[in-house]
Structure formats: structure tokens, C-alpha cells
TIRO-2110 file (N, C-alpha, C; in Angstrom, 1 decimal):
// TIRO-2110
0.8, -1.0, -0.2, N, 1, A
-0.2, -0.3, 0.2, CA, 1, A
0.9, 1.3, 0.0, C, 1, A
1.9, 0.9, 0.8, N, 2, A
2.9, 2.4, 1.4, CA, 2, A
3.5, 2.2, -0.3, C, 2, A
3.5, 1.8, -1.1, N, 3, A
4.5, 1.8, -2.3, CA, 3, A
3.9, 2.6, -3.3, C, 3, A
2.2, 1.8, -3.2, N, 4, A
1.6, 2.5, -4.4, CA, 4, A
1.5, 4.2, -4.3, C, 4, A
1.3, 4.2, -2.7, N, 5, A
1.1, 5.4, -2.5, CA, 5, A
2.1, 6.6, -2.5, C, 5, A
3.5, 6.0, -2.6, N, 6, A
4.6, 6.8, -3.1, CA, 6, A
4.5, 7.1, -4.0, C, 6, A
4.0, 6.0, -5.2, N, 7, A
4.6, 6.2, -6.3, CA, 7, A
3.2, 6.9, -6.7, C, 7, A
2.3, 6.9, -6.8, N, 8, A
1.5, 8.1, -6.8, CA, 8, A
1.3, 9.8, -6.9, C, 8, A
2.5, 9.7, -5.2, N, 9, A
2.7, 11.1, -5.4, CA, 9, A
4.0, 11.4, -5.8, C, 9, A
4.9, 10.6, -6.5, N, 10, A
6.0, 10.8, -7.6, CA, 10, A
5.3, 11.3, -8.6, C, 10, A
4.3, 10.4, -9.1, N, 11, A
3.5, 10.3, -10.4, CA, 11, A
2.8, 12.0, -10.3, C, 11, A
2.6, 12.8, -9.5, N, 12, A
1.7, 13.8, -9.0, CA, 12, A
3.0, 14.8, -9.3, C, 12, A
4.2, 14.7, -8.4, N, 13, A
5.0, 15.6, -8.5, CA, 13, A
5.4, 15.6, -9.8, C, 13, A
5.9, 14.7, -10.9, N, 14, A
6.1, 14.9, -12.4, CA, 14, A
5.4, 15.7, -12.5, C, 14, A
4.0, 15.1, -12.5, N, 15, A
2.8, 16.1, -13.0, CA, 15, A
3.0, 17.4, -13.0, C, 15, A
2.6, 18.0, -11.8, N, 16, A
3.2, 19.1, -11.1, CA, 16, A
4.1, 20.0, -12.0, C, 16, A
4.9, 19.2, -12.4, N, 17, A
6.3, 20.0, -12.8, CA, 17, A
6.2, 20.2, -14.6, C, 17, A
5.6, 18.6, -14.6, N, 18, A
5.1, 19.2, -16.3, CA, 18, A
4.2, 20.7, -16.3, C, 18, A
3.0, 20.6, -15.5, N, 19, A
2.0, 21.3, -15.8, CA, 19, A
3.2, 22.7, -15.8, C, 19, A
3.8, 22.8, -15.3, N, 20, A
4.5, 24.2, -14.7, CA, 20, A
5.0, 24.2, -16.0, C, 20, A
5.9, 24.0, -16.5, N, 21, A
7.0, 23.8, -17.7, CA, 21, A
5.8, 24.0, -19.0, C, 21, A
4.8, 23.3, -18.8, N, 22, A
4.1, 23.2, -20.6, CA, 22, A
3.1, 24.5, -19.9, C, 22, A
3.0, 25.0, -19.1, N, 23, A
1.7, 26.2, -19.2, CA, 23, A
3.1, 27.1, -19.2, C, 23, A
4.2, 27.6, -19.2, N, 24, A
4.8, 28.2, -19.5, CA, 24, A
4.9, 28.5, -20.7, C, 24, A
4.7, 27.2, -21.7, N, 25, A
5.3, 27.0, -22.7, CA, 25, A
3.5, 27.3, -23.7, C, 25, A
2.6, 27.8, -22.8, N, 26, A
1.4, 28.3, -23.8, CA, 26, A
0.5, 27.0, -23.7, C, 26, A
1.0, 25.3, -23.4, N, 27, A
0.2, 24.1, -23.6, CA, 27, A
-0.9, 24.0, -22.9, C, 27, A
-1.5, 24.9, -21.7, N, 28, A
-2.5, 24.7, -20.7, CA, 28, A
-3.1, 26.2, -21.9, C, 28, A
-4.2, 25.9, -22.6, N, 29, A
-4.5, 27.0, -23.1, CA, 29, A
-5.1, 28.4, -23.3, C, 29, A
-5.9, 28.0, -21.9, N, 30, A
-7.1, 29.3, -21.7, CA, 30, A
-6.1, 29.7, -20.3, C, 30, A
-6.9, 30.7, -19.7, N, 31, A
-6.2, 31.2, -17.8, CA, 31, A
-7.2, 30.9, -17.5, C, 31, A
-7.8, 30.2, -16.3, N, 32, A
-8.9, 29.7, -15.8, CA, 32, A
-9.8, 30.7, -15.5, C, 32, A
-9.8, 32.0, -15.7, N, 33, A
-10.5, 33.1, -15.1, CA, 33, A
-11.9, 33.2, -16.8, C, 33, A
-11.4, 32.5, -17.2, N, 34, A
-12.4, 32.0, -18.7, CA, 34, A
-13.1, 31.5, -18.5, C, 34, A
-13.2, 30.3, -17.5, N, 35, A
-13.6, 29.2, -17.2, CA, 35, A
-14.9, 29.5, -16.6, C, 35, A
-16.3, 29.1, -17.1, N, 36, A
-17.6, 29.5, -16.3, CA, 36, A
-17.9, 28.2, -16.2, C, 36, A
-19.6, 27.9, -16.8, N, 37, A
-19.6, 26.3, -16.6, CA, 37, A
-18.8, 25.1, -17.4, C, 37, A
-19.4, 24.5, -16.9, N, 38, A
-18.2, 23.1, -17.9, CA, 38, A
-19.3, 22.5, -19.0, C, 38, A
-18.5, 22.4, -19.7, N, 39, A
-19.4, 21.7, -20.9, CA, 39, A
-19.7, 20.6, -20.9, C, 39, A
-19.3, 19.6, -20.0, N, 40, A
-20.0, 18.4, -19.6, CA, 40, A
-21.1, 18.1, -19.3, C, 40, A
-22.6, 17.8, -20.0, N, 41, A
-23.8, 17.8, -19.4, CA, 41, A
-24.1, 17.4, -18.2, C, 41, A
-24.0, 16.1, -18.3, N, 42, A
-23.7, 15.3, -17.5, CA, 42, A
-23.4, 16.0, -15.6, C, 42, A
-22.1, 16.5, -15.7, N, 43, A
-21.7, 16.6, -14.7, CA, 43, A
-22.3, 17.9, -14.5, C, 43, A
-22.7, 19.2, -15.2, N, 44, A
-23.3, 20.3, -14.9, CA, 44, A
-24.6, 20.2, -14.4, C, 44, A
-25.5, 19.0, -14.7, N, 45, A
-26.6, 18.7, -14.4, CA, 45, A
-26.8, 18.3, -12.8, C, 45, A
-25.6, 17.7, -12.2, N, 46, A
-25.3, 17.3, -10.9, CA, 46, A
-25.2, 18.6, -10.4, C, 46, A
-24.0, 19.3, -10.6, N, 47, A
-23.8, 20.6, -9.7, CA, 47, A
-24.9, 21.7, -10.0, C, 47, A
-25.5, 21.5, -11.0, N, 48, A
-27.0, 22.4, -10.4, CA, 48, A
-27.6, 21.9, -9.7, C, 48, A
-27.7, 20.7, -9.4, N, 49, A
-28.3, 20.2, -8.3, CA, 49, A
-28.0, 20.8, -7.0, C, 49, A
-26.6, 20.4, -6.9, N, 50, A
-26.0, 20.9, -5.5, CA, 50, A
-25.9, 22.3, -5.5, C, 50, A
-26.5, 23.1, -6.2, N, 51, A
-26.3, 24.3, -6.3, CA, 51, A
-27.3, 24.6, -5.3, C, 51, A
-28.3, 24.2, -5.1, N, 52, A
-29.4, 24.3, -4.8, CA, 52, A
-30.0, 23.6, -3.1, C, 52, A
-29.9, 24.5, -1.7, N, 53, A
-29.5, 24.0, -0.8, CA, 53, A
-30.8, 23.1, -0.8, C, 53, A
-32.1, 23.5, -1.3, N, 54, A
-33.2, 22.6, -1.3, CA, 54, A
-32.8, 21.4, -1.8, C, 54, A
-32.4, 21.4, -3.1, N, 55, A
-32.1, 19.9, -3.4, CA, 55, A
-30.7, 19.2, -2.8, C, 55, A
-30.2, 20.0, -2.4, N, 56, A
-29.1, 19.0, -1.5, CA, 56, A
-29.4, 18.7, -0.1, C, 56, A
-30.7, 19.1, 0.1, N, 57, A
-31.3, 18.4, 1.3, CA, 57, A
-32.1, 17.0, 1.0, C, 57, A
-32.8, 17.3, -0.2, N, 58, A
-33.4, 16.1, -0.9, CA, 58, A
-32.4, 15.0, -0.9, C, 58, A
-31.2, 15.3, -1.4, N, 59, A
-29.8, 14.3, -1.9, CA, 59, A
-29.6, 13.5, -0.7, C, 59, A
-29.6, 14.1, 0.4, N, 60, A
-29.0, 13.5, 1.7, CA, 60, A
-29.9, 12.3, 2.5, C, 60, A
-31.3, 12.7, 2.0, N, 61, A
-33.1, 12.1, 2.7, CA, 61, A
-32.7, 10.8, 2.2, C, 61, A
-32.3, 10.0, 1.0, N, 62, A
-32.7, 8.6, 0.8, CA, 62, A
-31.1, 8.1, 0.5, C, 62, A
-30.0, 8.5, 1.0, N, 63, A
-28.9, 8.4, 1.0, CA, 63, A
-28.8, 7.3, 2.0, C, 63, A
-27.8, 6.2, 1.5, N, 64, A
-28.1, 4.4, 2.1, CA, 64, A
-25.9, 4.5, 2.1, C, 64, A
-25.5, 3.8, 3.2, N, 65, A
-24.4, 3.2, 3.3, CA, 65, A
-24.6, 1.7, 2.8, C, 65, A
-23.5, 1.2, 2.3, N, 66, A
-23.4, 0.0, 1.8, CA, 66, A
-22.1, -0.3, 1.9, C, 66, A
-21.4, -1.3, 3.1, N, 67, A
-20.1, -1.7, 3.4, CA, 67, A
-20.1, -2.1, 1.9, C, 67, A
-18.6, -1.9, 0.8, N, 68, A
-17.9, -2.4, -0.1, CA, 68, A
-18.7, -2.2, -1.5, C, 68, A
-19.8, -1.3, -1.2, N, 69, A
-20.5, -0.7, -2.5, CA, 69, A
-19.3, 0.3, -3.0, C, 69, A
-19.5, 0.7, -4.1, N, 70, A
-18.7, 1.5, -4.8, CA, 70, A
-19.8, 2.7, -5.2, C, 70, A
-19.0, 4.0, -4.8, N, 71, A
-20.0, 5.1, -4.7, CA, 71, A
-19.1, 6.2, -6.0, C, 71, A
-19.6, 7.1, -6.8, N, 72, A
-19.1, 8.2, -7.4, CA, 72, A
-19.5, 9.6, -6.5, C, 72, A
-18.5, 10.1, -6.4, N, 73, A
-18.9, 11.7, -4.8, CA, 73, A
-18.7, 12.5, -6.1, C, 73, A
-19.2, 13.3, -6.0, N, 74, A
-19.5, 15.2, -6.2, CA, 74, A
-19.0, 15.8, -5.5, C, 74, A
-18.3, 16.9, -5.1, N, 75, A
-18.7, 18.1, -4.1, CA, 75, A
-18.3, 19.2, -4.9, C, 75, A
-18.5, 20.5, -4.3, N, 76, A
-18.5, 21.6, -5.1, CA, 76, A
-18.0, 22.6, -3.9, C, 76, A
-17.1, 23.6, -4.3, N, 77, A
-16.5, 24.4, -3.0, CA, 77, A
-17.8, 25.6, -2.9, C, 77, A
-17.7, 26.4, -2.0, N, 78, A
-18.9, 27.3, -2.1, CA, 78, A
-18.6, 28.1, -2.6, C, 78, A
-19.8, 28.9, -3.9, N, 79, A
-19.8, 29.9, -4.5, CA, 79, A
-19.0, 29.7, -5.9, C, 79, A
-18.9, 28.2, -6.0, N, 80, A
-18.0, 27.7, -6.9, CA, 80, A
-16.5, 28.6, -7.4, C, 80, A
-16.1, 28.8, -6.0, N, 81, A
-14.7, 29.7, -6.0, CA, 81, A
-13.8, 28.7, -6.1, C, 81, A
-12.6, 29.0, -7.2, N, 82, A
-11.8, 27.8, -7.9, CA, 82, A
-10.9, 27.9, -6.8, C, 82, A
-10.9, 27.3, -5.8, N, 83, A
-9.6, 27.3, -4.5, CA, 83, A
-8.8, 26.3, -5.2, C, 83, A
-8.9, 25.0, -6.0, N, 84, A
-8.0, 24.0, -6.6, CA, 84, A
-7.1, 24.2, -7.5, C, 84, A
-7.5, 25.9, -8.1, N, 85, A
-6.8, 26.0, -9.2, CA, 85, A
-5.3, 26.7, -8.5, C, 85, A
-4.9, 26.9, -7.0, N, 86, A
-3.9, 27.0, -6.9, CA, 86, A
-2.9, 25.6, -6.9, C, 86, A
-1.7, 25.0, -7.0, N, 87, A
-1.1, 23.9, -7.0, CA, 87, A
-1.0, 23.3, -5.9, C, 87, A
-0.9, 23.8, -4.5, N, 88, A
-0.6, 23.3, -2.9, CA, 88, A
-1.9, 22.9, -2.5, C, 88, A
-3.0, 23.8, -2.8, N, 89, A
-4.6, 23.4, -2.5, CA, 89, A
-4.9, 21.8, -3.1, C, 89, A
-4.8, 22.1, -4.5, N, 90, A
-5.0, 21.0, -5.5, CA, 90, A
-3.9, 19.8, -4.8, C, 90, A
-2.9, 19.8, -4.6, N, 91, A
-2.1, 18.6, -3.9, CA, 91, A
-2.6, 18.4, -2.9, C, 91, A
-3.0, 19.4, -1.6, N, 92, A
-3.7, 18.8, -0.3, CA, 92, A
-4.9, 17.8, -0.4, C, 92, A
-5.4, 18.4, -1.5, N, 93, A
-7.1, 17.4, -1.8, CA, 93, A
-6.4, 16.2, -2.1, C, 93, A
-5.5, 16.3, -3.1, N, 94, A
-5.2, 14.4, -4.0, CA, 94, A
-4.6, 14.2, -2.2, C, 94, A
-3.6, 14.9, -1.4, N, 95, A
-3.3, 13.7, -0.6, CA, 95, A
-4.2, 13.5, 0.5, C, 95, A
-5.0, 14.4, 0.8, N, 96, A
-6.2, 13.7, 1.7, CA, 96, A
-7.3, 12.7, 1.1, C, 96, A
-7.4, 12.5, -0.3, N, 97, A
-7.9, 11.1, -0.8, CA, 97, A
-7.0, 10.0, -0.4, C, 97, A
-6.0, 10.0, -0.4, N, 98, A
-5.1, 9.0, 0.3, CA, 98, A
-4.9, 8.9, 1.6, C, 98, A
-5.4, 9.8, 2.6, N, 99, A
-5.4, 9.8, 4.1, CA, 99, A
-6.6, 9.6, 4.3, C, 99, A
-7.8, 9.6, 3.5, N, 100, A
-9.1, 8.3, 3.7, CA, 100, A
-8.9, 7.0, 3.7, C, 100, A
-7.9, 6.7, 2.4, N, 101, A
-7.8, 5.4, 2.4, CA, 101, A
-6.8, 4.8, 3.6, C, 101, A
-5.8, 5.2, 4.4, N, 102, A
-5.3, 5.0, 5.3, CA, 102, A
-6.0, 4.7, 6.3, C, 102, A
-6.7, 5.6, 7.1, N, 103, A
-8.0, 5.3, 8.1, CA, 103, A
-8.5, 4.5, 8.0, C, 103, A
-8.5, 4.0, 7.0, N, 104, A
-9.7, 2.4, 6.6, CA, 104, A
-11.1, 3.3, 6.4, C, 104, A
-11.5, 4.6, 5.4, N, 105, A
-12.5, 5.1, 5.0, CA, 105, A
-13.1, 4.3, 4.0, C, 105, A
-11.9, 3.8, 3.1, N, 106, A
-12.4, 3.0, 2.0, CA, 106, A
-11.4, 3.0, 0.9, C, 106, A
-11.5, 2.6, -0.3, N, 107, A
-10.6, 2.4, -1.2, CA, 107, A
-11.0, 3.4, -2.6, C, 107, A
-10.2, 4.6, -2.8, N, 108, A
-9.7, 5.4, -3.9, CA, 108, A
-9.8, 4.7, -4.8, C, 108, A
-10.6, 4.7, -5.9, N, 109, A
-10.5, 3.9, -6.8, CA, 109, A
-10.3, 4.9, -7.9, C, 109, A
-10.7, 5.9, -8.2, N, 110, A
-10.2, 7.4, -9.3, CA, 110, A
-10.9, 8.9, -8.4, C, 110, A
-9.9, 9.4, -9.2, N, 111, A
-10.5, 10.8, -8.4, CA, 111, A
-10.5, 12.1, -9.7, C, 111, A
-10.6, 12.6, -9.3, N, 112, A
-10.0, 14.5, -10.4, CA, 112, A
-10.6, 15.1, -9.4, C, 112, A
-9.4, 16.6, -9.0, N, 113, A
-9.8, 17.9, -8.8, CA, 113, A
-9.5, 18.5, -9.5, C, 113, A
-11.0, 19.3, -10.0, N, 114, A
-11.1, 20.1, -10.8, CA, 114, A
-10.9, 21.6, -10.0, C, 114, A
-11.0, 23.1, -10.5, N, 115, A
-10.7, 24.0, -9.9, CA, 115, A
-11.8, 24.2, -9.0, C, 115, A
-12.7, 23.9, -9.0, N, 116, A
-13.9, 23.9, -7.9, CA, 116, A
-14.7, 22.9, -7.6, C, 116, A
-14.6, 21.8, -7.9, N, 117, A
-15.3, 20.6, -7.4, CA, 117, A
-14.0, 19.2, -7.3, C, 117, A
-14.9, 18.2, -6.9, N, 118, A
-13.9, 16.9, -7.5, CA, 118, A
-14.9, 16.1, -7.8, C, 118, A
-14.8, 14.6, -8.2, N, 119, A
-15.1, 13.9, -8.3, CA, 119, A
-14.1, 12.7, -7.5, C, 119, A
-15.2, 11.7, -7.3, N, 120, A
-14.1, 10.5, -6.6, CA, 120, A
-14.9, 9.6, -6.8, C, 120, A
-14.2, 8.2, -7.3, N, 121, A
-14.7, 7.1, -7.3, CA, 121, A
-14.4, 6.2, -6.2, C, 121, A
-15.1, 5.8, -5.4, N, 122, A
-14.5, 5.0, -4.3, CA, 122, A
-15.2, 3.8, -3.7, C, 122, A
-14.5, 2.7, -3.1, N, 123, A
-15.2, 1.4, -2.3, CA, 123, A
-15.5, 1.5, -1.1, C, 123, A
-16.5, 1.8, -0.6, N, 124, A
-16.4, 2.0, 1.3, CA, 124, A
-16.6, 1.0, 1.4, C, 124, A
-15.3, 1.4, 2.9, N, 125, A
-15.0, -0.2, 4.0, CA, 125, A
-15.8, -0.4, 4.7, C, 125, A
-17.3, 0.7, 5.6, N, 126, A
-17.7, 0.0, 6.3, CA, 126, A
-17.5, 0.1, 7.8, C, 126, A
-16.5, 0.6, 7.7, N, 127, A
-15.5, 1.5, 9.0, CA, 127, A
-16.5, 2.4, 9.4, C, 127, A
-17.0, 3.7, 7.9, N, 128, A
-17.0, 4.7, 8.7, CA, 128, A
-18.2, 4.7, 7.3, C, 128, A
-20.0, 5.5, 7.4, N, 129, A
-20.7, 5.9, 6.5, CA, 129, A
-19.9, 6.8, 5.5, C, 129, A
-21.0, 6.9, 4.0, N, 130, A
-20.4, 7.5, 3.2, CA, 130, A
-20.5, 9.2, 3.6, C, 130, A
-21.3, 9.4, 4.1, N, 131, A
-21.4, 10.9, 4.9, CA, 131, A
-20.4, 11.1, 5.1, C, 131, A
-20.0, 10.2, 6.7, N, 132, A
-18.7, 10.5, 7.7, CA, 132, A
-17.4, 10.7, 6.8, C, 132, A
-17.2, 9.5, 5.8, N, 133, A
-16.1, 9.5, 4.7, CA, 133, A
-16.2, 10.9, 4.0, C, 133, A
-16.9, 11.3, 3.2, N, 134, A
-16.8, 12.7, 2.1, CA, 134, A
-17.0, 13.9, 3.5, C, 134, A
-17.5, 13.3, 4.9, N, 135, A
-17.0, 14.9, 5.6, CA, 135, A
-16.2, 15.1, 6.4, C, 135, A
-15.0, 13.5, 6.5, N, 136, A
-13.9, 14.2, 7.2, CA, 136, A
-13.0, 14.3, 5.8, C, 136, A
-13.2, 13.7, 4.9, N, 137, A
-12.0, 14.9, 3.6, CA, 137, A
-12.9, 16.2, 3.2, C, 137, A
-14.0, 16.7, 3.2, N, 138, A
-13.7, 17.9, 3.3, CA, 138, A
-12.9, 18.5, 4.3, C, 138, A
-13.6, 18.2, 5.7, N, 139, A
-13.4, 19.0, 6.7, CA, 139, A
-11.5, 19.3, 7.0, C, 139, A
-11.0, 18.0, 6.9, N, 140, A
-9.7, 17.9, 6.6, CA, 140, A
-9.0, 18.8, 6.0, C, 140, A
-9.6, 18.9, 4.3, N, 141, A
-9.2, 19.9, 3.4, CA, 141, A
-8.9, 21.4, 4.0, C, 141, A
-10.7, 21.7, 4.1, N, 142, A
-11.0, 22.9, 4.5, CA, 142, A
-10.1, 23.5, 6.1, C, 142, A
-10.0, 22.3, 6.9, N, 143, A
-9.2, 23.1, 7.9, CA, 143, A
-7.8, 22.9, 7.9, C, 143, A
-7.0, 22.4, 6.5, N, 144, A
-5.3, 22.2, 6.6, CA, 144, A
-6.0, 24.2, 5.7, C, 144, A
-6.5, 24.1, 4.9, N, 145, A
-6.5, 25.4, 4.3, CA, 145, A
-7.3, 26.4, 5.2, C, 145, A
-7.2, 26.6, 6.7, N, 146, A
-7.8, 27.3, 7.4, CA, 146, A
-9.0, 28.3, 7.1, C, 146, A
-10.1, 27.9, 6.2, N, 147, A
-11.5, 28.5, 6.4, CA, 147, A
-12.1, 27.8, 5.9, C, 147, A
-13.9, 28.3, 5.7, N, 148, A
-14.6, 27.0, 4.9, CA, 148, A
-15.1, 27.1, 3.7, C, 148, A
-14.6, 26.5, 2.8, N, 149, A
-14.6, 26.4, 1.3, CA, 149, A
-15.5, 25.5, 0.6, C, 149, A
-16.3, 25.0, 1.9, N, 150, A
-17.0, 24.0, 0.5, CA, 150, A
-18.4, 24.1, 0.7, C, 150, A
-18.9, 23.6, 0.0, N, 151, A
-20.4, 23.9, -0.3, CA, 151, A
-21.4, 22.6, 0.6, C, 151, A
-22.3, 23.1, 1.0, N, 152, A
-23.0, 22.5, 2.1, CA, 152, A
-23.4, 20.8, 1.1, C, 152, A
-23.2, 19.6, 1.5, N, 153, A
-23.6, 18.2, 0.8, CA, 153, A
-22.7, 18.0, -0.1, C, 153, A
-23.2, 17.2, -1.1, N, 154, A
-22.5, 16.6, -1.8, CA, 154, A
-23.5, 15.4, -2.4, C, 154, A
-23.2, 15.2, -4.0, N, 155, A
-24.1, 14.2, -4.6, CA, 155, A
-22.9, 12.8, -4.6, C, 155, A
-23.9, 11.9, -4.5, N, 156, A
-23.6, 10.6, -4.7, CA, 156, A
-24.3, 9.3, -5.6, C, 156, A
-23.5, 8.9, -6.2, N, 157, A
-24.3, 7.3, -7.2, CA, 157, A
-23.8, 6.2, -6.9, C, 157, A
-24.4, 5.7, -6.2, N, 158, A
-23.9, 4.2, -5.9, CA, 158, A
-23.9, 3.6, -7.4, C, 158, A
-23.0, 3.0, -7.6, N, 159, A
-23.0, 2.2, -8.9, CA, 159, A
-23.4, 1.0, -8.9, C, 159, A
-24.1, 0.7, -10.3, N, 160, A
-24.9, -0.9, -10.3, CA, 160, A
-23.8, -1.6, -10.6, C, 160, A
-24.5, -3.0, -10.7, N, 161, A
-23.2, -4.4, -10.8, CA, 161, A
-22.5, -4.0, -12.3, C, 161, A
-23.7, -3.7, -13.3, N, 162, A
-23.4, -3.6, -14.7, CA, 162, A
-22.7, -2.5, -15.2, C, 162, A
-22.3, -1.5, -14.5, N, 163, A
-21.5, -0.4, -14.8, CA, 163, A
-20.5, -0.8, -14.7, C, 163, A
-19.8, 0.0, -15.8, N, 164, A
-18.2, -0.3, -16.4, CA, 164, A
-17.4, 0.3, -15.5, C, 164, A
-16.5, -0.1, -14.7, N, 165, A
-16.2, 1.1, -13.8, CA, 165, A
-14.8, 1.6, -14.2, C, 165, A
-14.3, 0.7, -15.1, N, 166, A
-13.3, 1.9, -16.1, CA, 166, A
-13.6, 2.7, -17.0, C, 166, A
-14.9, 2.7, -17.7, N, 167, A
-15.1, 3.8, -18.6, CA, 167, A
-15.3, 5.3, -17.2, C, 167, A
-16.1, 4.4, -16.0, N, 168, A
-16.1, 5.9, -15.3, CA, 168, A
-15.4, 6.5, -15.0, C, 168, A
-14.2, 6.0, -15.0, N, 169, A
-13.2, 5.9, -14.5, CA, 169, A
-12.5, 7.5, -15.6, C, 169, A
-12.4, 6.6, -16.6, N, 170, A
-11.8, 7.6, -17.8, CA, 170, A
-12.9, 8.9, -18.1, C, 170, A
-14.2, 8.8, -18.0, N, 171, A
-14.7, 9.8, -17.8, CA, 171, A
-14.7, 11.3, -17.1, C, 171, A
-14.3, 10.2, -15.4, N, 172, A
-13.9, 11.2, -14.3, CA, 172, A
-12.2, 12.2, -15.1, C, 172, A
-11.5, 10.9, -15.1, N, 173, A
-10.4, 11.7, -15.5, CA, 173, A
-10.4, 12.6, -16.9, C, 173, A
-10.7, 12.4, -17.3, N, 174, A
-11.2, 13.2, -18.6, CA, 174, A
-11.8, 14.6, -18.4, C, 174, A
-12.3, 14.9, -17.1, N, 175, A
-12.9, 16.2, -17.0, CA, 175, A
-12.2, 17.3, -17.4, C, 175, A
-10.9, 17.5, -16.8, N, 176, A
-10.3, 18.7, -17.0, CA, 176, A
-10.1, 18.8, -18.8, C, 176, A
-10.3, 17.8, -19.3, N, 177, A
-10.3, 18.1, -21.1, CA, 177, A
-11.6, 18.3, -21.5, C, 177, A
-12.4, 17.9, -20.6, N, 178, A
-14.1, 18.5, -20.9, CA, 178, A
-14.4, 20.1, -20.9, C, 178, A
-13.6, 20.4, -19.6, N, 179, A
-13.3, 22.0, -19.7, CA, 179, A
-12.7, 22.8, -20.0, C, 179, A
-12.2, 22.4, -20.9, N, 180, A
-10.7, 23.0, -21.6, CA, 180, A
-9.7, 23.4, -20.7, C, 180, A
-9.4, 23.2, -19.8, N, 181, A
-8.1, 23.4, -18.4, CA, 181, A
-6.9, 22.6, -19.2, C, 181, A
-7.2, 21.4, -20.0, N, 182, A
-5.5, 21.0, -20.4, CA, 182, A
-6.1, 20.3, -22.1, C, 182, A
-5.0, 20.6, -22.9, N, 183, A
-5.0, 19.4, -24.0, CA, 183, A
-4.7, 17.8, -23.5, C, 183, A
-4.3, 17.4, -22.6, N, 184, A
-4.2, 15.9, -22.6, CA, 184, A
-4.0, 15.8, -20.7, C, 184, A
-4.6, 14.7, -20.6, N, 185, A
-4.3, 14.6, -18.7, CA, 185, A
-3.2, 14.5, -18.5, C, 185, A
-1.9, 14.2, -19.6, N, 186, A
-0.9, 14.1, -19.2, CA, 186, A
-0.5, 14.9, -18.6, C, 186, A
-0.8, 16.1, -19.3, N, 187, A
-0.6, 17.6, -18.7, CA, 187, A
-1.3, 17.6, -17.9, C, 187, A
-2.4, 17.6, -16.8, N, 188, A
-2.8, 17.8, -15.8, CA, 188, A
-2.6, 16.6, -14.4, C, 188, A
-1.8, 17.0, -13.7, N, 189, A
-1.3, 16.1, -12.6, CA, 189, A
-2.2, 15.7, -11.3, C, 189, A
-3.3, 16.4, -11.2, N, 190, A
-4.4, 16.4, -9.8, CA, 190, A
-6.0, 15.0, -10.8, C, 190, A
-5.1, 14.3, -10.8, N, 191, A
-6.1, 12.7, -10.5, CA, 191, A
-5.3, 11.5, -10.5, C, 191, A
-6.3, 10.1, -10.0, N, 192, A
-5.2, 9.2, -10.2, CA, 192, A
-6.6, 8.1, -10.1, C, 192, A
-5.9, 6.9, -11.2, N, 193, A
-7.3, 5.8, -11.1, CA, 193, A
-6.5, 4.7, -11.0, C, 193, A
-7.1, 3.8, -10.4, N, 194, A
-5.9, 2.3, -10.1, CA, 194, A
-6.3, 1.2, -12.1, C, 194, A
-6.8, 2.1, -12.4, N, 195, A
-6.9, 1.1, -13.4, CA, 195, A
-6.1, 1.7, -14.8, C, 195, A
-6.0, 2.9, -14.6, N, 196, A
-5.4, 4.0, -15.8, CA, 196, A
-3.6, 4.4, -15.3, C, 196, A
END
């Protein structure tokens, strides 16, 4: 487990260095201020639901945590502020995904950190509920950043047996491409997937 995490952090460092050098050369095409809504239709509809406090409450009402169940979780920053556009903040959140695994909350199968939200595919261990796991991730990140950065609640989808995990992971990892943040996932350092 430790060697996998160490190799992931090395990969993260390499991608961050690559992002800095390519960003100076202009490979990262547009300044972040140009980004508004993300062009991904499925993702934007999920995020629209999360924008409303009323809808967030409805999402929590039917939530069930099942041991070993795989969930796709999306959480958004307060007022969609791009907290994770900064390298240190994005790296902090990446490390916190690993920390959740280390405390036994579940296995991180895939994640991507976007400037104002994240997508996380995880297998719940049963030690903590889904709400507790996501709450711990969000609170650890906010505490380390010294302020409240998250919108209340999160969206989750319990994966069905017939859903292709690798395809879902590819979809998650391709978020920066669809958002126009990068021209290749090779140049975007803030993701990981056990299959890719």
C-alpha cells in the first residue's frame, strides 16, 4: 500500500512539474478566469442540483451507506470559487484522498480535482458511512486551508453491478479535457485511477 501511495505522489510531483513547464510554454490553453460552466452535460446537471440548498437536502434524505459498495461522489466549493486552481491546494486535496484510504474509510478507485469541485470513485469500507467519509475529507481539507471552502452536501451515485468501472474512471479523468483546462490528461497532475 505504501509503495503505491509513494509512486502516486511521485507521479503527482512529476505531473505538477510538467504542468508548470508546459503552462509557461502555453500548452495549458486558456487562463482559468475564462472558465465558467463546464461543458460536460452530465456533470453540470449534477452540479446544478448541488447549487440549491433545497435540492441538497433532498439528496441526503435517501442516502444509504453499504459496505463494499462503490460510489461516485461529487462535491463543489462554496460559490464555485476555484480554490483548487492553486497547486498547493490541489495537492492537499489529492493527499487527503490517500489519507481517507489510510484511516480505513474506503479504497480510492479514481479521483480528479477540478478548480471548483472534485469527482471521487471509492469503495466504502464499512468502517465509516459515506456521509462521514466525505465529511472527513472535506473538513480535513478546509481545516488545512484555514477556512470553510465547501458547499454543504454532496452528490453521490451508488454504482450498479453492470456499470463499467473503467469507463467511469475514464470519464472522471477526462473532466479537465472537457472543461478546456488542458489538452491532455498527461499535462494535468491532479487525478489518479487504479486502472489507468
